[in-house]
DRENRO-85787 format. One record per residue (C-alpha): z, x, y; residue in three letters. Coordinates in steps of 0.5 Angstrom, whole numbers, padded with zeros to 4 digits, always signed. Last residue first. Example, Ala and Ser with C-alpha at 12.3 -4.5 7.8 and 13.67 -1.06 7.14 Angstrom:
<sites>
+0014+0027-0002Ser+0016+0025-0009Ala
</sites>
This chain:
<sites>
+0159+0345+0273Pro+0156+0338+0275Arg+0159+0335+0281Thr+0152+0333+0284Gly+0152+0328+0278Ser+0158+0325+0280Ala+0155+0323+0287Ser+0151+0318+0283Pro+0156+0314+0281Ser+0155+0307+0281Ala+0147+0307+0281Thr+0146+0306+0273Ala+0153+0302+0272Ser+0151+0297+0277Thr+0144+0295+0275Val+0146+0296+0267Pro+0152+0291+0268Ser+0155+0291+0261Ala+0157+0298+0263Ser+0161+0295+0269Thr+0168+0297+0267Ser+0166+0304+0265Thr+0162+0306+0271Ser+0167+0302+0276Ala+0173+0306+0273Ala+0169+0313+0273Ala+0168+0311+0281Thr+0175+0309+0282Ala+0177+0316+0279Ser+0181+0317+0273Pro+0184+0324+0274Thr+0180+0330+0270Pro+0184+0336+0268Val+0181+0342+0272Ala+0176+0346+0271Thr+0174+0346+0264Thr+0171+0352+0260Ala+0168+0350+0254Ala+0172+0352+0247Ala+0168+0357+0243Thr+0165+0356+0236Pro+0161+0362+0234Val+0154+0360+0232Gly+0151+0357+0226Leu+0156+0353+0222Ile+0153+0352+0215Ala+0154+0345+0212Gly+0148+0347+0207Thr+0143+0341+0208Asn+0146+0339+0215Pro+0146+0346+0218Asn+0151+0345+0223Leu+0150+0348+0230Phe+0154+0351+0236Val+0153+0350+0243Pro+0154+0356+0248Arg+0154+0354+0255Pro+0158+0348+0253Asp+0157+0342+0258Pro+0163+0339+0261Val+0167+0332+0259Met+0172+0329+0264Gly+0170+0322+0263Leu+0167+0321+0270Ala+0163+0328+0268Ala+0160+0324+0262Ala+0158+0318+0266Gln+0155+0323+0271Ser+0151+0327+0265Ala+0149+0320+0262Leu+0146+0318+0268Ala+0142+0324+0270Asn+0140+0325+0263Pro+0137+0318+0263Ala+0139+0313+0258Ser+0142+0308+0263Leu+0136+0308+0267Gly+0132+0307+0260Ala+0137+0301+0258Leu+0136+0298+0265Ser+0128+0298+0264Leu+0129+0296+0257Gln+0133+0290+0259Leu+0128+0288+0265Glu+0122+0288+0260Gln+0126+0284+0255Gln+0128+0279+0260Gln+0120+0278+0262Asp+0118+0277+0255Thr+0124+0272+0254Leu+0121+0268+0260Gln+0114+0269+0258Ser+0116+0266+0251Gln+0120+0260+0254Arg+0113+0259+0258Lys+0109+0259+0252Gln+0114+0254+0248Ala+0114+0249+0254Ala+0106+0249+0254Gln+0106+0249+0246Leu+0111+0243+0247Glu+0107+0239+0252Phe+0101+0240+0247Ala+0104+0238+0241Gly+0106+0231+0245Arg+0099+0231+0248Asp+0096+0231+0240Met+0101+0226+0238Ala+0099+0221+0244Thr+0092+0222+0242Asn+0093+0221+0235Leu+0097+0214+0237Leu+0091+0212+0241Leu+0086+0213+0236Leu+0090+0209+0231Val+0091+0204+0235Val+0083+0204+0237Leu+0082+0204+0229Gly+0086+0198+0228Thr+0083+0194+0234Ala+0076+0196+0231Leu+0078+0194+0224Leu+0081+0187+0226Gly+0075+0186+0231Leu+0070+0187+0224Ile+0074+0183+0220Leu+0075+0177+0225Ile+0067+0177+0226Ala+0066+0177+0218Phe+0071+0171+0218Pro+0067+0167+0224Ile+0060+0169+0221Val+0060+0162+0217Ser+0056+0161+0211Arg+0049+0158+0211Arg+0045+0153+0207Gly+0049+0147+0208Ala+0047+0142+0203Phe+0046+0135+0205Gly+0039+0134+0202Glu+0037+0138+0196Ile+0030+0141+0196Val+0027+0142+0189Ala+0023+0149+0189Val+0017+0149+0184Pro+0012+0145+0188Gly+0015+0140+0193Val+0020+0136+0189Arg+0024+0131+0192Thr+0031+0130+0190Pro+0033+0123+0189Arg+0037+0120+0193Asp+0040+0114+0189Val+0039+0107+0192Met
</sites>
């Protein structure tokens, strides 16, 4: 005997046909997309954290360099002070000229009468002069190495 579809109105019902598809492939696809999204989010978060650590290290280095620059500027100001320059010049045997002569840069004319500056004696290398010239790379010691030389200025 052959199963014939029974007719119920305009629609025929066929026995033995499953009318639904399985939801398992769709669920696997959704779970795969969610897992991929979580992995990408984790990688992005890790990259951002690494960038934050690098930024923090760079800011710390910038702060250290700024402090070092300020220290160097202070020591340079101390070495460029008139008293420090006068003491270093006196240690080298230089004396101030009471009657300076000037040159006009436009014409090359000499303004004033050139005369030799009076010297008291031929300078001899002293321990303070040697210390101030050998430690010129160390700004702290050279600024304070020869304070007594500034008092001997003629």
